[in-house]
Short mmCIF file of the C-alpha atoms (twelve columns), coordinates in Angstrom:
data_MODEL
# 
_entry.id   MODEL 
# 
loop_
_atom_site.group_PDB 
_atom_site.id 
_atom_site.type_symbol 
_atom_site.label_atom_id 
_atom_site.label_alt_id 
_atom_site.label_comp_id 
_atom_site.label_asym_id 
_atom_site.label_seq_id 
_atom_site.Cartn_x 
_atom_site.Cartn_y 
_atom_site.Cartn_z 
_atom_site.pdbx_PDB_model_num 
ATOM 1   C CA . UNK A 1   0.033   -0.168 0.202   1 
ATOM 2   C CA . UNK A 2   0.809   3.362  -0.968  1 
ATOM 3   C CA . UNK A 3   -0.065  6.385  1.649   1 
ATOM 4   C CA . UNK A 4   0.951   9.615  0.479   1 
ATOM 5   C CA . UNK A 5   -0.143  13.204 0.220   1 
ATOM 6   C CA . UNK A 6   0.267   15.793 -3.081  1 
ATOM 7   C CA . UNK A 7   2.750   18.107 -2.658  1 
ATOM 8   C CA . UNK A 8   4.214   20.423 -5.064  1 
ATOM 9   C CA . UNK A 9   1.726   22.023 -7.063  1 
ATOM 10  C CA . UNK A 10  -1.986  20.792 -6.648  1 
ATOM 11  C CA . UNK A 11  -2.051  21.965 -10.451 1 
ATOM 12  C CA . UNK A 12  -0.180  19.407 -12.064 1 
ATOM 13  C CA . UNK A 13  -2.487  16.452 -9.854  1 
ATOM 14  C CA . UNK A 14  -5.906  18.335 -10.032 1 
ATOM 15  C CA . UNK A 15  -6.850  16.431 -14.094 1 
ATOM 16  C CA . UNK A 16  -7.053  13.221 -11.827 1 
ATOM 17  C CA . UNK A 17  -7.380  14.759 -8.057  1 
ATOM 18  C CA . UNK A 18  -10.889 16.583 -8.787  1 
ATOM 19  C CA . UNK A 19  -12.849 14.005 -10.637 1 
ATOM 20  C CA . UNK A 20  -12.143 11.483 -7.380  1 
ATOM 21  C CA . UNK A 21  -12.580 14.969 -4.756  1 
ATOM 22  C CA . UNK A 22  -16.505 15.364 -6.390  1 
ATOM 23  C CA . UNK A 23  -16.643 11.979 -6.257  1 
ATOM 24  C CA . UNK A 24  -16.336 12.176 -3.219  1 
ATOM 25  C CA . UNK A 25  -18.395 15.211 -2.661  1 
ATOM 26  C CA . UNK A 26  -21.222 14.253 -3.832  1 
ATOM 27  C CA . UNK A 27  -21.446 10.820 -1.798  1 
ATOM 28  C CA . UNK A 28  -20.486 13.353 1.185   1 
ATOM 29  C CA . UNK A 29  -23.421 14.359 4.362   1 
ATOM 30  C CA . UNK A 30  -21.165 17.564 4.753   1 
ATOM 31  C CA . UNK A 31  -21.415 18.792 0.970   1 
ATOM 32  C CA . UNK A 32  -20.762 22.364 1.772   1 
ATOM 33  C CA . UNK A 33  -18.426 23.900 -0.367  1 
ATOM 34  C CA . UNK A 34  -17.304 22.250 -4.297  1 
ATOM 35  C CA . UNK A 35  -14.736 21.264 -5.866  1 
ATOM 36  C CA . UNK A 36  -12.991 24.514 -6.601  1 
ATOM 37  C CA . UNK A 37  -12.930 25.812 -3.073  1 
ATOM 38  C CA . UNK A 38  -11.824 22.498 -2.413  1 
ATOM 39  C CA . UNK A 39  -8.405  23.886 -4.565  1 
ATOM 40  C CA . UNK A 40  -8.415  27.507 -3.268  1 
ATOM 41  C CA . UNK A 41  -8.346  26.092 0.678   1 
ATOM 42  C CA . UNK A 42  -5.495  23.749 -0.794  1 
ATOM 43  C CA . UNK A 43  -4.140  26.051 -2.488  1 
ATOM 44  C CA . UNK A 44  -3.974  28.733 0.493   1 
ATOM 45  C CA . UNK A 45  -2.788  25.570 1.837   1 
ATOM 46  C CA . UNK A 46  -5.671  24.772 4.778   1 
ATOM 47  C CA . UNK A 47  -5.974  21.946 3.281   1 
ATOM 48  C CA . UNK A 48  -4.100  18.602 1.948   1 
ATOM 49  C CA . UNK A 49  -5.036  15.506 -0.252  1 
ATOM 50  C CA . UNK A 50  -4.198  12.320 0.942   1 
ATOM 51  C CA . UNK A 51  -4.197  9.469  -1.249  1 
ATOM 52  C CA . UNK A 52  -4.169  5.929  -1.172  1 
ATOM 53  C CA . UNK A 53  -3.294  3.324  -3.053  1 
ATOM 54  C CA . UNK A 54  -2.489  -0.384 -3.857  1 
ATOM 55  C CA . UNK A 55  0.946   -1.697 -5.187  1 
ATOM 56  C CA . UNK A 56  -0.260  -1.618 -8.692  1 
ATOM 57  C CA . UNK A 57  -1.101  1.406  -8.445  1 
ATOM 58  C CA . UNK A 58  -4.946  1.269  -8.479  1 
ATOM 59  C CA . UNK A 59  -6.163  4.050  -6.246  1 
ATOM 60  C CA . UNK A 60  -7.574  2.935  -2.851  1 
ATOM 61  C CA . UNK A 61  -9.380  6.297  -1.990  1 
ATOM 62  C CA . UNK A 62  -8.856  9.991  -1.560  1 
ATOM 63  C CA . UNK A 63  -9.301  12.130 0.904   1 
ATOM 64  C CA . UNK A 64  -9.164  16.025 1.719   1 
ATOM 65  C CA . UNK A 65  -7.936  16.911 5.133   1 
ATOM 66  C CA . UNK A 66  -7.857  19.841 7.135   1 
ATOM 67  C CA . UNK A 67  -6.597  20.948 9.871   1 
ATOM 68  C CA . UNK A 68  -8.050  23.190 11.733  1 
ATOM 69  C CA . UNK A 69  -6.869  24.383 15.804  1 
ATOM 70  C CA . UNK A 70  -7.658  21.418 17.156  1 
ATOM 71  C CA . UNK A 71  -8.903  18.441 14.840  1 
ATOM 72  C CA . UNK A 72  -7.875  17.267 11.965  1 
ATOM 73  C CA . UNK A 73  -10.963 16.913 9.434   1 
ATOM 74  C CA . UNK A 74  -11.139 14.887 6.804   1 
ATOM 75  C CA . UNK A 75  -13.794 16.075 4.711   1 
ATOM 76  C CA . UNK A 76  -14.073 14.256 1.852   1 
ATOM 77  C CA . UNK A 77  -13.124 9.964  1.483   1 
ATOM 78  C CA . UNK A 78  -13.257 8.589  -1.682  1 
ATOM 79  C CA . UNK A 79  -12.376 5.646  -3.045  1 
ATOM 80  C CA . UNK A 80  -13.324 1.817  -3.005  1 
ATOM 81  C CA . UNK A 81  -11.854 -1.662 -0.836  1 
ATOM 82  C CA . UNK A 82  -12.535 0.195  2.183   1 
ATOM 83  C CA . UNK A 83  -11.482 -2.877 4.222   1 
ATOM 84  C CA . UNK A 84  -8.323  -3.072 2.122   1 
ATOM 85  C CA . UNK A 85  -6.515  -0.013 3.549   1 
ATOM 86  C CA . UNK A 86  -8.643  1.484  6.188   1 
ATOM 87  C CA . UNK A 87  -6.145  0.261  8.722   1 
ATOM 88  C CA . UNK A 88  -2.355  1.406  7.302   1 
ATOM 89  C CA . UNK A 89  -5.331  4.818  6.286   1 
ATOM 90  C CA . UNK A 90  -5.850  6.170  9.230   1 
ATOM 91  C CA . UNK A 91  -2.170  5.287  10.746  1 
ATOM 92  C CA . UNK A 92  -1.536  7.347  8.126   1 
ATOM 93  C CA . UNK A 93  -4.226  10.170 9.672   1 
ATOM 94  C CA . UNK A 94  -3.150  10.154 12.786  1 
ATOM 95  C CA . UNK A 95  0.716   10.296 12.465  1 
ATOM 96  C CA . UNK A 96  -1.018  13.660 10.835  1 
ATOM 97  C CA . UNK A 97  -2.462  15.014 13.473  1 
ATOM 98  C CA . UNK A 98  0.576   14.339 15.808  1 
ATOM 99  C CA . UNK A 99  2.167   16.261 13.369  1 
ATOM 100 C CA . UNK A 100 0.003   19.053 13.596  1 
ATOM 101 C CA . UNK A 101 -0.531  18.994 17.508  1 
ATOM 102 C CA . UNK A 102 -4.455  18.551 17.382  1 
ATOM 103 C CA . UNK A 103 -7.030  16.799 20.134  1 
ATOM 104 C CA . UNK A 104 -9.544  14.870 17.785  1 
ATOM 105 C CA . UNK A 105 -9.874  13.719 14.331  1 
ATOM 106 C CA . UNK A 106 -13.029 14.343 12.628  1 
ATOM 107 C CA . UNK A 107 -15.273 13.550 9.528   1 
ATOM 108 C CA . UNK A 108 -18.542 13.104 8.624   1 
ATOM 109 C CA . UNK A 109 -19.984 10.604 6.363   1 
ATOM 110 C CA . UNK A 110 -22.269 8.414  5.213   1 
ATOM 111 C CA . UNK A 111 -23.729 5.400  7.726   1 
ATOM 112 C CA . UNK A 112 -21.860 2.592  6.080   1 
ATOM 113 C CA . UNK A 113 -18.569 4.333  6.458   1 
ATOM 114 C CA . UNK A 114 -19.617 5.378  9.784   1 
ATOM 115 C CA . UNK A 115 -20.095 2.426  10.791  1 
ATOM 116 C CA . UNK A 116 -16.841 0.858  9.935   1 
ATOM 117 C CA . UNK A 117 -15.297 3.651  11.175  1 
ATOM 118 C CA . UNK A 118 -16.751 3.514  15.173  1 
ATOM 119 C CA . UNK A 119 -15.586 -0.387 14.644  1 
ATOM 120 C CA . UNK A 120 -12.739 1.398  14.394  1 
ATOM 121 C CA . UNK A 121 -12.892 3.177  17.427  1 
ATOM 122 C CA . UNK A 122 -14.473 6.327  16.729  1 
ATOM 123 C CA . UNK A 123 -17.295 7.655  17.901  1 
ATOM 124 C CA . UNK A 124 -20.238 8.620  16.121  1 
ATOM 125 C CA . UNK A 125 -21.981 11.809 18.129  1 
ATOM 126 C CA . UNK A 126 -24.597 12.839 15.407  1 
ATOM 127 C CA . UNK A 127 -26.918 11.238 12.662  1 
ATOM 128 C CA . UNK A 128 -27.973 12.529 8.915   1 
ATOM 129 C CA . UNK A 129 -31.762 12.571 9.221   1 
ATOM 130 C CA . UNK A 130 -34.292 13.685 6.112   1 
ATOM 131 C CA . UNK A 131 -37.750 12.771 5.421   1 
ATOM 132 C CA . UNK A 132 -40.190 12.570 2.249   1 
ATOM 133 C CA . UNK A 133 -42.366 15.243 1.177   1 
ATOM 134 C CA . UNK A 134 -46.170 14.159 1.138   1 
# 
């Protein structure tokens, strides 16, 4: 498993990063921004991109991560085969959090991902609810 952050000029990688972040944004419960906002935040060093690739080169996951004063917030997760890469990805995310000297790691995700993260020791504190208009 190869886990890395995109360093250097994000614009060189944006042609493949943006569609993956757009997929994550479309599926997230916290889609408050556009991918254009994400790019601005990355360029302003308010966020960064973490990539998980299999040894074959296939994408496992891409995450947009914000570093806030007391939290590392994983804004978007996109990928497949979560059971294969999750433990290594979480180890890396915890390492980023320790380096940033933050107290918490937060994320808002779909129920399936929330279940997986709960099994990994995360606390689930709020729920997304909806009702059909009749």
